[in-house]
Biotite code that builds the C-alpha atoms (Angstrom):
import biotite.structure as struc

atoms = struc.array([
    struc.Atom([-45.581, 9.000, 29.775], chain_id="A", res_id=1, res_name="MET", atom_name="CA", element="C"),
    struc.Atom([-48.601, 9.581, 32.379], chain_id="A", res_id=2, res_name="GLU", atom_name="CA", element="C"),
    struc.Atom([-50.130, 12.118, 29.706], chain_id="A", res_id=3, res_name="ASP", atom_name="CA", element="C"),
    struc.Atom([-49.851, 9.626, 27.205], chain_id="A", res_id=4, res_name="LYS", atom_name="CA", element="C"),
    struc.Atom([-51.712, 6.804, 29.208], chain_id="A", res_id=5, res_name="LYS", atom_name="CA", element="C"),
    struc.Atom([-54.353, 9.360, 29.995], chain_id="A", res_id=6, res_name="ASN", atom_name="CA", element="C"),
    struc.Atom([-54.722, 9.869, 26.344], chain_id="A", res_id=7, res_name="ARG", atom_name="CA", element="C"),
    struc.Atom([-54.776, 6.302, 25.774], chain_id="A", res_id=8, res_name="LEU", atom_name="CA", element="C"),
    struc.Atom([-57.597, 5.648, 28.073], chain_id="A", res_id=9, res_name="GLN", atom_name="CA", element="C"),
    struc.Atom([-59.339, 8.837, 26.017], chain_id="A", res_id=10, res_name="ALA", atom_name="CA", element="C"),
    struc.Atom([-58.957, 6.969, 22.721], chain_id="A", res_id=11, res_name="ILE", atom_name="CA", element="C"),
    struc.Atom([-60.582, 3.802, 24.328], chain_id="A", res_id=12, res_name="TYR", atom_name="CA", element="C"),
    struc.Atom([-63.480, 5.906, 26.019], chain_id="A", res_id=13, res_name="ASP", atom_name="CA", element="C"),
    struc.Atom([-64.343, 7.583, 22.739], chain_id="A", res_id=14, res_name="ASP", atom_name="CA", element="C"),
    struc.Atom([-64.505, 4.574, 20.724], chain_id="A", res_id=15, res_name="PHE", atom_name="CA", element="C"),
    struc.Atom([-66.677, 2.781, 23.310], chain_id="A", res_id=16, res_name="GLU", atom_name="CA", element="C"),
    struc.Atom([-69.131, 5.669, 23.446], chain_id="A", res_id=17, res_name="ASN", atom_name="CA", element="C"),
    struc.Atom([-69.339, 5.824, 19.553], chain_id="A", res_id=18, res_name="GLU", atom_name="CA", element="C"),
    struc.Atom([-69.541, 1.980, 19.114], chain_id="A", res_id=19, res_name="ALA", atom_name="CA", element="C"),
    struc.Atom([-72.033, 1.559, 22.032], chain_id="A", res_id=20, res_name="ALA", atom_name="CA", element="C"),
    struc.Atom([-75.281, 2.121, 19.820], chain_id="A", res_id=21, res_name="PRO", atom_name="CA", element="C"),
    struc.Atom([-74.276, -0.809, 17.366], chain_id="A", res_id=22, res_name="PHE", atom_name="CA", element="C"),
    struc.Atom([-73.476, -3.261, 20.416], chain_id="A", res_id=23, res_name="LYS", atom_name="CA", element="C"),
    struc.Atom([-77.052, -3.230, 21.858], chain_id="A", res_id=24, res_name="THR", atom_name="CA", element="C"),
    struc.Atom([-77.660, -6.497, 19.999], chain_id="A", res_id=25, res_name="GLU", atom_name="CA", element="C"),
    struc.Atom([-74.397, -8.286, 20.929], chain_id="A", res_id=26, res_name="ALA", atom_name="CA", element="C"),
    struc.Atom([-74.258, -11.758, 21.938], chain_id="A", res_id=27, res_name="VAL", atom_name="CA", element="C"),
    struc.Atom([-71.055, -11.658, 23.819], chain_id="A", res_id=28, res_name="CYS", atom_name="CA", element="C"),
    struc.Atom([-71.431, -12.436, 27.778], chain_id="A", res_id=29, res_name="GLY", atom_name="CA", element="C"),
    struc.Atom([-69.440, -13.433, 30.705], chain_id="A", res_id=30, res_name="ARG", atom_name="CA", element="C"),
    struc.Atom([-67.164, -16.390, 30.138], chain_id="A", res_id=31, res_name="GLY", atom_name="CA", element="C"),
    struc.Atom([-67.416, -15.846, 26.207], chain_id="A", res_id=32, res_name="CYS", atom_name="CA", element="C"),
    struc.Atom([-63.814, -16.276, 25.203], chain_id="A", res_id=33, res_name="SER", atom_name="CA", element="C"),
    struc.Atom([-63.733, -17.060, 21.393], chain_id="A", res_id=34, res_name="PHE", atom_name="CA", element="C"),
    struc.Atom([-61.694, -14.017, 20.648], chain_id="A", res_id=35, res_name="CYS", atom_name="CA", element="C"),
    struc.Atom([-59.373, -14.783, 23.309], chain_id="A", res_id=36, res_name="CYS", atom_name="CA", element="C"),
    struc.Atom([-58.772, -18.191, 21.946], chain_id="A", res_id=37, res_name="SER", atom_name="CA", element="C"),
    struc.Atom([-59.754, -18.777, 18.281], chain_id="A", res_id=38, res_name="ASP", atom_name="CA", element="C"),
    struc.Atom([-59.876, -15.318, 16.561], chain_id="A", res_id=39, res_name="ALA", atom_name="CA", element="C"),
    struc.Atom([-56.270, -14.832, 15.688], chain_id="A", res_id=40, res_name="GLY", atom_name="CA", element="C"),
    struc.Atom([-53.436, -12.639, 16.865], chain_id="A", res_id=41, res_name="SER", atom_name="CA", element="C"),
    struc.Atom([-54.055, -9.942, 19.474], chain_id="A", res_id=42, res_name="ILE", atom_name="CA", element="C"),
    struc.Atom([-51.890, -6.968, 18.329], chain_id="A", res_id=43, res_name="HIS", atom_name="CA", element="C"),
    struc.Atom([-51.174, -4.025, 20.744], chain_id="A", res_id=44, res_name="ILE", atom_name="CA", element="C"),
    struc.Atom([-48.761, -1.025, 20.679], chain_id="A", res_id=45, res_name="THR", atom_name="CA", element="C"),
    struc.Atom([-45.831, -0.680, 23.082], chain_id="A", res_id=46, res_name="THR", atom_name="CA", element="C"),
    struc.Atom([-47.864, 2.016, 25.079], chain_id="A", res_id=47, res_name="LEU", atom_name="CA", element="C"),
    struc.Atom([-50.595, -0.619, 25.555], chain_id="A", res_id=48, res_name="GLU", atom_name="CA", element="C"),
    struc.Atom([-47.797, -3.096, 26.549], chain_id="A", res_id=49, res_name="GLY", atom_name="CA", element="C"),
    struc.Atom([-46.251, -0.818, 29.156], chain_id="A", res_id=50, res_name="LEU", atom_name="CA", element="C"),
    struc.Atom([-49.655, -0.720, 30.778], chain_id="A", res_id=51, res_name="ALA", atom_name="CA", element="C"),
    struc.Atom([-50.193, -4.591, 30.744], chain_id="A", res_id=52, res_name="ILE", atom_name="CA", element="C"),
    struc.Atom([-46.702, -5.062, 31.927], chain_id="A", res_id=53, res_name="ARG", atom_name="CA", element="C"),
    struc.Atom([-47.197, -2.671, 34.791], chain_id="A", res_id=54, res_name="GLU", atom_name="CA", element="C"),
    struc.Atom([-50.487, -4.729, 35.835], chain_id="A", res_id=55, res_name="ARG", atom_name="CA", element="C"),
    struc.Atom([-48.478, -8.030, 35.505], chain_id="A", res_id=56, res_name="ILE", atom_name="CA", element="C"),
    struc.Atom([-45.929, -6.948, 37.758], chain_id="A", res_id=57, res_name="ASN", atom_name="CA", element="C"),
    struc.Atom([-48.653, -5.936, 40.322], chain_id="A", res_id=58, res_name="ARG", atom_name="CA", element="C"),
    struc.Atom([-49.732, -9.660, 40.262], chain_id="A", res_id=59, res_name="LEU", atom_name="CA", element="C"),
    struc.Atom([-48.546, -12.269, 43.141], chain_id="A", res_id=60, res_name="PRO", atom_name="CA", element="C"),
    struc.Atom([-45.137, -13.530, 42.355], chain_id="A", res_id=61, res_name="ARG", atom_name="CA", element="C"),
    struc.Atom([-46.183, -16.764, 41.669], chain_id="A", res_id=62, res_name="THR", atom_name="CA", element="C"),
    struc.Atom([-48.651, -15.669, 39.217], chain_id="A", res_id=63, res_name="ARG", atom_name="CA", element="C"),
    struc.Atom([-46.223, -13.370, 37.706], chain_id="A", res_id=64, res_name="GLN", atom_name="CA", element="C"),
    struc.Atom([-43.811, -16.366, 37.151], chain_id="A", res_id=65, res_name="MET", atom_name="CA", element="C"),
    struc.Atom([-46.675, -18.346, 35.798], chain_id="A", res_id=66, res_name="ALA", atom_name="CA", element="C"),
    struc.Atom([-47.862, -15.539, 32.934], chain_id="A", res_id=67, res_name="VAL", atom_name="CA", element="C"),
    struc.Atom([-44.274, -14.815, 32.079], chain_id="A", res_id=68, res_name="ASN", atom_name="CA", element="C"),
    struc.Atom([-44.116, -18.522, 31.272], chain_id="A", res_id=69, res_name="LYS", atom_name="CA", element="C"),
    struc.Atom([-47.231, -18.662, 29.260], chain_id="A", res_id=70, res_name="ARG", atom_name="CA", element="C"),
    struc.Atom([-46.316, -15.440, 27.511], chain_id="A", res_id=71, res_name="LEU", atom_name="CA", element="C"),
    struc.Atom([-42.798, -17.267, 26.596], chain_id="A", res_id=72, res_name="ALA", atom_name="CA", element="C"),
    struc.Atom([-44.590, -20.257, 25.399], chain_id="A", res_id=73, res_name="ALA", atom_name="CA", element="C"),
    struc.Atom([-47.068, -18.232, 23.451], chain_id="A", res_id=74, res_name="ASP", atom_name="CA", element="C"),
    struc.Atom([-44.194, -16.555, 21.603], chain_id="A", res_id=75, res_name="MET", atom_name="CA", element="C"),
    struc.Atom([-42.516, -19.792, 20.571], chain_id="A", res_id=76, res_name="LYS", atom_name="CA", element="C"),
    struc.Atom([-46.120, -21.070, 19.272], chain_id="A", res_id=77, res_name="GLN", atom_name="CA", element="C"),
    struc.Atom([-46.375, -17.889, 16.993], chain_id="A", res_id=78, res_name="ARG", atom_name="CA", element="C"),
    struc.Atom([-42.890, -18.103, 15.894], chain_id="A", res_id=79, res_name="GLU", atom_name="CA", element="C"),
    struc.Atom([-43.916, -21.757, 14.606], chain_id="A", res_id=80, res_name="ARG", atom_name="CA", element="C"),
    struc.Atom([-46.997, -19.902, 13.039], chain_id="A", res_id=81, res_name="LYS", atom_name="CA", element="C"),
    struc.Atom([-49.358, -21.980, 15.538], chain_id="A", res_id=82, res_name="SER", atom_name="CA", element="C"),
    struc.Atom([-52.248, -20.209, 17.004], chain_id="A", res_id=83, res_name="ALA", atom_name="CA", element="C"),
    struc.Atom([-52.842, -20.222, 20.709], chain_id="A", res_id=84, res_name="SER", atom_name="CA", element="C"),
    struc.Atom([-54.795, -18.772, 23.174], chain_id="A", res_id=85, res_name="ALA", atom_name="CA", element="C"),
    struc.Atom([-54.110, -15.359, 24.880], chain_id="A", res_id=86, res_name="CYS", atom_name="CA", element="C"),
    struc.Atom([-51.650, -16.246, 27.876], chain_id="A", res_id=87, res_name="PRO", atom_name="CA", element="C"),
    struc.Atom([-53.712, -13.711, 29.757], chain_id="A", res_id=88, res_name="LEU", atom_name="CA", element="C"),
    struc.Atom([-56.733, -15.900, 29.882], chain_id="A", res_id=89, res_name="LEU", atom_name="CA", element="C"),
    struc.Atom([-57.488, -17.974, 32.836], chain_id="A", res_id=90, res_name="MET", atom_name="CA", element="C"),
    struc.Atom([-58.880, -21.183, 33.629], chain_id="A", res_id=91, res_name="LYS", atom_name="CA", element="C"),
    struc.Atom([-62.502, -19.747, 34.101], chain_id="A", res_id=92, res_name="ASN", atom_name="CA", element="C"),
    struc.Atom([-62.377, -18.139, 30.655], chain_id="A", res_id=93, res_name="ARG", atom_name="CA", element="C"),
    struc.Atom([-61.800, -14.674, 32.586], chain_id="A", res_id=94, res_name="ALA", atom_name="CA", element="C"),
    struc.Atom([-59.153, -12.241, 31.581], chain_id="A", res_id=95, res_name="CYS", atom_name="CA", element="C"),
    struc.Atom([-56.583, -11.312, 34.184], chain_id="A", res_id=96, res_name="MET", atom_name="CA", element="C"),
    struc.Atom([-56.158, -7.921, 33.177], chain_id="A", res_id=97, res_name="ILE", atom_name="CA", element="C"),
    struc.Atom([-59.608, -6.746, 31.858], chain_id="A", res_id=98, res_name="TYR", atom_name="CA", element="C"),
    struc.Atom([-59.539, -3.229, 32.905], chain_id="A", res_id=99, res_name="ASP", atom_name="CA", element="C"),
    struc.Atom([-56.330, -2.488, 30.820], chain_id="A", res_id=100, res_name="VAL", atom_name="CA", element="C"),
    struc.Atom([-57.036, -5.041, 28.119], chain_id="A", res_id=101, res_name="ARG", atom_name="CA", element="C"),
    struc.Atom([-55.554, -3.457, 24.723], chain_id="A", res_id=102, res_name="PRO", atom_name="CA", element="C"),
    struc.Atom([-57.549, -2.128, 21.983], chain_id="A", res_id=103, res_name="PHE", atom_name="CA", element="C"),
    struc.Atom([-57.440, -5.158, 19.861], chain_id="A", res_id=104, res_name="ALA", atom_name="CA", element="C"),
    struc.Atom([-59.843, -6.884, 22.671], chain_id="A", res_id=105, res_name="CYS", atom_name="CA", element="C"),
    struc.Atom([-61.897, -3.851, 23.248], chain_id="A", res_id=106, res_name="ARG", atom_name="CA", element="C"),
    struc.Atom([-62.966, -3.354, 19.708], chain_id="A", res_id=107, res_name="ARG", atom_name="CA", element="C"),
    struc.Atom([-64.076, -6.987, 18.982], chain_id="A", res_id=108, res_name="ILE", atom_name="CA", element="C"),
    struc.Atom([-67.900, -8.036, 19.795], chain_id="A", res_id=109, res_name="TYR", atom_name="CA", element="C"),
    struc.Atom([-70.466, -10.230, 17.716], chain_id="A", res_id=110, res_name="SER", atom_name="CA", element="C"),
    struc.Atom([-73.880, -9.952, 16.650], chain_id="A", res_id=111, res_name="LEU", atom_name="CA", element="C"),
    struc.Atom([-73.744, -13.770, 16.216], chain_id="A", res_id=112, res_name="ALA", atom_name="CA", element="C"),
    struc.Atom([-72.795, -16.349, 18.525], chain_id="A", res_id=113, res_name="VAL", atom_name="CA", element="C"),
    struc.Atom([-69.049, -17.352, 17.657], chain_id="A", res_id=114, res_name="CYS", atom_name="CA", element="C"),
    struc.Atom([-67.884, -20.827, 16.631], chain_id="A", res_id=115, res_name="SER", atom_name="CA", element="C"),
    struc.Atom([-65.290, -22.496, 14.492], chain_id="A", res_id=116, res_name="LYS", atom_name="CA", element="C"),
    struc.Atom([-67.244, -21.801, 11.244], chain_id="A", res_id=117, res_name="ASN", atom_name="CA", element="C"),
    struc.Atom([-68.704, -18.403, 12.572], chain_id="A", res_id=118, res_name="GLN", atom_name="CA", element="C"),
    struc.Atom([-66.345, -15.758, 13.447], chain_id="A", res_id=119, res_name="HIS", atom_name="CA", element="C"),
    struc.Atom([-67.301, -12.245, 15.136], chain_id="A", res_id=120, res_name="PRO", atom_name="CA", element="C"),
    struc.Atom([-69.857, -10.385, 13.175], chain_id="A", res_id=121, res_name="VAL", atom_name="CA", element="C"),
    struc.Atom([-69.360, -6.499, 13.512], chain_id="A", res_id=122, res_name="LEU", atom_name="CA", element="C"),
    struc.Atom([-71.295, -3.807, 12.228], chain_id="A", res_id=123, res_name="SER", atom_name="CA", element="C"),
    struc.Atom([-69.278, -1.945, 9.413], chain_id="A", res_id=124, res_name="ARG", atom_name="CA", element="C"),
    struc.Atom([-69.503, 1.475, 11.296], chain_id="A", res_id=125, res_name="GLN", atom_name="CA", element="C"),
    struc.Atom([-67.640, -0.066, 14.237], chain_id="A", res_id=126, res_name="VAL", atom_name="CA", element="C"),
    struc.Atom([-65.050, -1.558, 11.956], chain_id="A", res_id=127, res_name="MET", atom_name="CA", element="C"),
    struc.Atom([-64.470, 1.897, 10.520], chain_id="A", res_id=128, res_name="VAL", atom_name="CA", element="C"),
    struc.Atom([-64.174, 3.482, 13.855], chain_id="A", res_id=129, res_name="ARG", atom_name="CA", element="C"),
    struc.Atom([-61.961, 0.691, 15.178], chain_id="A", res_id=130, res_name="GLY", atom_name="CA", element="C"),
    struc.Atom([-59.461, 1.433, 12.229], chain_id="A", res_id=131, res_name="ASP", atom_name="CA", element="C"),
    struc.Atom([-59.591, 4.780, 12.872], chain_id="A", res_id=132, res_name="GLU", atom_name="CA", element="C"),
    struc.Atom([-58.866, 4.368, 16.553], chain_id="A", res_id=133, res_name="ALA", atom_name="CA", element="C"),
    struc.Atom([-55.733, 2.066, 15.902], chain_id="A", res_id=134, res_name="ILE", atom_name="CA", element="C"),
    struc.Atom([-54.378, 4.979, 13.859], chain_id="A", res_id=135, res_name="HIS", atom_name="CA", element="C"),
    struc.Atom([-54.797, 7.283, 16.752], chain_id="A", res_id=136, res_name="ALA", atom_name="CA", element="C"),
    struc.Atom([-53.240, 4.764, 18.926], chain_id="A", res_id=137, res_name="LEU", atom_name="CA", element="C"),
    struc.Atom([-50.259, 4.495, 16.723], chain_id="A", res_id=138, res_name="GLN", atom_name="CA", element="C"),
    struc.Atom([-50.174, 8.390, 16.208], chain_id="A", res_id=139, res_name="ARG", atom_name="CA", element="C"),
    struc.Atom([-50.167, 8.647, 20.158], chain_id="A", res_id=140, res_name="LEU", atom_name="CA", element="C"),
    struc.Atom([-47.242, 5.977, 20.547], chain_id="A", res_id=141, res_name="ASP", atom_name="CA", element="C"),
    struc.Atom([-45.365, 7.386, 17.477], chain_id="A", res_id=142, res_name="ASP", atom_name="CA", element="C"),
    struc.Atom([-41.690, 6.455, 19.391], chain_id="A", res_id=143, res_name="SER", atom_name="CA", element="C"),
    struc.Atom([-43.071, 2.755, 19.576], chain_id="A", res_id=144, res_name="GLY", atom_name="CA", element="C"),
    struc.Atom([-44.196, -0.117, 17.784], chain_id="A", res_id=145, res_name="TYR", atom_name="CA", element="C"),
    struc.Atom([-47.022, -2.455, 17.013], chain_id="A", res_id=146, res_name="SER", atom_name="CA", element="C"),
    struc.Atom([-47.174, -6.260, 16.976], chain_id="A", res_id=147, res_name="GLY", atom_name="CA", element="C"),
    struc.Atom([-48.186, -9.359, 18.728], chain_id="A", res_id=148, res_name="HIS", atom_name="CA", element="C"),
    struc.Atom([-48.805, -9.271, 22.466], chain_id="A", res_id=149, res_name="LEU", atom_name="CA", element="C"),
    struc.Atom([-46.164, -11.792, 23.493], chain_id="A", res_id=150, res_name="SER", atom_name="CA", element="C"),
    struc.Atom([-43.693, -10.063, 21.194], chain_id="A", res_id=151, res_name="TYR", atom_name="CA", element="C"),
    struc.Atom([-44.068, -6.506, 22.308], chain_id="A", res_id=152, res_name="ILE", atom_name="CA", element="C"),
    struc.Atom([-44.109, -7.702, 25.936], chain_id="A", res_id=153, res_name="LEU", atom_name="CA", element="C"),
    struc.Atom([-40.820, -9.632, 25.429], chain_id="A", res_id=154, res_name="HIS", atom_name="CA", element="C"),
    struc.Atom([-39.436, -6.116, 23.654], chain_id="A", res_id=155, res_name="MET", atom_name="CA", element="C"),
    struc.Atom([-40.585, -4.457, 26.856], chain_id="A", res_id=156, res_name="LEU", atom_name="CA", element="C"),
    struc.Atom([-38.600, -6.932, 29.016], chain_id="A", res_id=157, res_name="ASP", atom_name="CA", element="C"),
    struc.Atom([-35.469, -6.222, 27.229], chain_id="A", res_id=158, res_name="THR", atom_name="CA", element="C"),
    struc.Atom([-33.905, -3.244, 29.527], chain_id="A", res_id=159, res_name="PRO", atom_name="CA", element="C"),
    struc.Atom([-31.790, -1.923, 26.520], chain_id="A", res_id=160, res_name="ALA", atom_name="CA", element="C"),
    struc.Atom([-35.282, -1.463, 24.598], chain_id="A", res_id=161, res_name="PHE", atom_name="CA", element="C"),
    struc.Atom([-37.288, -0.478, 27.532], chain_id="A", res_id=162, res_name="LEU", atom_name="CA", element="C"),
    struc.Atom([-34.683, 2.217, 28.462], chain_id="A", res_id=163, res_name="ASN", atom_name="CA", element="C"),
    struc.Atom([-34.753, 3.662, 24.910], chain_id="A", res_id=164, res_name="VAL", atom_name="CA", element="C"),
    struc.Atom([-38.540, 3.599, 24.733], chain_id="A", res_id=165, res_name="TYR", atom_name="CA", element="C"),
    struc.Atom([-39.138, 5.241, 28.335], chain_id="A", res_id=166, res_name="LEU", atom_name="CA", element="C"),
    struc.Atom([-36.587, 8.008, 27.201], chain_id="A", res_id=167, res_name="ALA", atom_name="CA", element="C"),
    struc.Atom([-38.796, 9.065, 24.353], chain_id="A", res_id=168, res_name="GLY", atom_name="CA", element="C"),
    struc.Atom([-36.080, 7.970, 21.858], chain_id="A", res_id=169, res_name="GLN", atom_name="CA", element="C"),
    struc.Atom([-36.959, 6.595, 18.383], chain_id="A", res_id=170, res_name="PHE", atom_name="CA", element="C"),
    struc.Atom([-34.091, 4.048, 17.350], chain_id="A", res_id=171, res_name="ARG", atom_name="CA", element="C"),
    struc.Atom([-35.707, 1.429, 15.081], chain_id="A", res_id=172, res_name="PRO", atom_name="CA", element="C"),
    struc.Atom([-32.376, 0.216, 13.880], chain_id="A", res_id=173, res_name="GLU", atom_name="CA", element="C"),
    struc.Atom([-32.125, -1.198, 17.639], chain_id="A", res_id=174, res_name="ALA", atom_name="CA", element="C"),
    struc.Atom([-34.976, -3.647, 17.025], chain_id="A", res_id=175, res_name="VAL", atom_name="CA", element="C"),
    struc.Atom([-34.633, -4.114, 13.196], chain_id="A", res_id=176, res_name="MET", atom_name="CA", element="C"),
    struc.Atom([-33.602, -7.774, 13.183], chain_id="A", res_id=177, res_name="ALA", atom_name="CA", element="C"),
    struc.Atom([-36.180, -8.903, 15.735], chain_id="A", res_id=178, res_name="PHE", atom_name="CA", element="C"),
    struc.Atom([-38.920, -6.556, 14.140], chain_id="A", res_id=179, res_name="GLY", atom_name="CA", element="C"),
    struc.Atom([-38.447, -8.081, 10.387], chain_id="A", res_id=180, res_name="LYS", atom_name="CA", element="C"),
    struc.Atom([-38.488, -11.667, 11.776], chain_id="A", res_id=181, res_name="SER", atom_name="CA", element="C"),
    struc.Atom([-41.710, -11.226, 14.176], chain_id="A", res_id=182, res_name="HIS", atom_name="CA", element="C"),
    struc.Atom([-43.652, -8.636, 12.078], chain_id="A", res_id=183, res_name="GLY", atom_name="CA", element="C"),
    struc.Atom([-43.236, -5.548, 14.338], chain_id="A", res_id=184, res_name="ILE", atom_name="CA", element="C"),
    struc.Atom([-44.457, -2.362, 12.718], chain_id="A", res_id=185, res_name="VAL", atom_name="CA", element="C"),
    struc.Atom([-43.199, 1.066, 13.440], chain_id="A", res_id=186, res_name="ILE", atom_name="CA", element="C"),
    struc.Atom([-46.005, 3.406, 14.504], chain_id="A", res_id=187, res_name="ASN", atom_name="CA", element="C"),
    struc.Atom([-44.473, 6.575, 13.207], chain_id="A", res_id=188, res_name="ARG", atom_name="CA", element="C"),
    struc.Atom([-44.947, 5.159, 9.706], chain_id="A", res_id=189, res_name="PHE", atom_name="CA", element="C"),
    struc.Atom([-48.359, 3.622, 10.097], chain_id="A", res_id=190, res_name="MET", atom_name="CA", element="C"),
    struc.Atom([-50.331, 6.177, 12.135], chain_id="A", res_id=191, res_name="GLY", atom_name="CA", element="C"),
    struc.Atom([-50.299, 8.664, 9.462], chain_id="A", res_id=192, res_name="LYS", atom_name="CA", element="C"),
    struc.Atom([-53.413, 7.210, 7.526], chain_id="A", res_id=193, res_name="ALA", atom_name="CA", element="C"),
    struc.Atom([-54.842, 10.803, 6.751], chain_id="A", res_id=194, res_name="GLY", atom_name="CA", element="C"),
    struc.Atom([-55.942, 14.090, 8.229], chain_id="A", res_id=195, res_name="GLU", atom_name="CA", element="C"),
    struc.Atom([-59.550, 13.038, 8.987], chain_id="A", res_id=196, res_name="LYS", atom_name="CA", element="C"),
    struc.Atom([-58.260, 10.540, 11.555], chain_id="A", res_id=197, res_name="ILE", atom_name="CA", element="C"),
    struc.Atom([-58.797, 11.987, 14.980], chain_id="A", res_id=198, res_name="ARG", atom_name="CA", element="C"),
    struc.Atom([-56.448, 11.827, 17.720], chain_id="A", res_id=199, res_name="PRO", atom_name="CA", element="C"),
])
């Protein structure tokens, strides 16, 4: 699993290096959190979820309890098809897990100030490279799944699922009911977008 975590970081770094020239005109700044509260669902892979869960588990106990309560509330909101801000967004509009934030957060920036009427503006080149990186992430985590942050973290909090996942086993039937009702994607079937996609 440590090797996979290192490769996960390499995918992040590769994307950042290739996207950097297109981000020079980005208007994003400290405290800007439109993407964390208004831009839609935050999709992650189970491998990313594992890194996030490990970080949450290192927080002070009272903070862990508060985060878990917010994750449960977010999950209920999503089940009702209602949008909600990222449960990992703090009151000062900063991310409490910024250094291990998932790719869904890393890929977004904007060339224009965001608002209710102006969603993030990205260059086409970065969007294409972002799609390639997502397929690389899914291939890397080919015994895992992709889905909204709260759903994936909920799965990883289920010992039966976590033990199977950590053992590197592939048993989609074990999460079939939850997966169908919560839009969970099987990475093994989604990470085969074509030979040109780089790992």
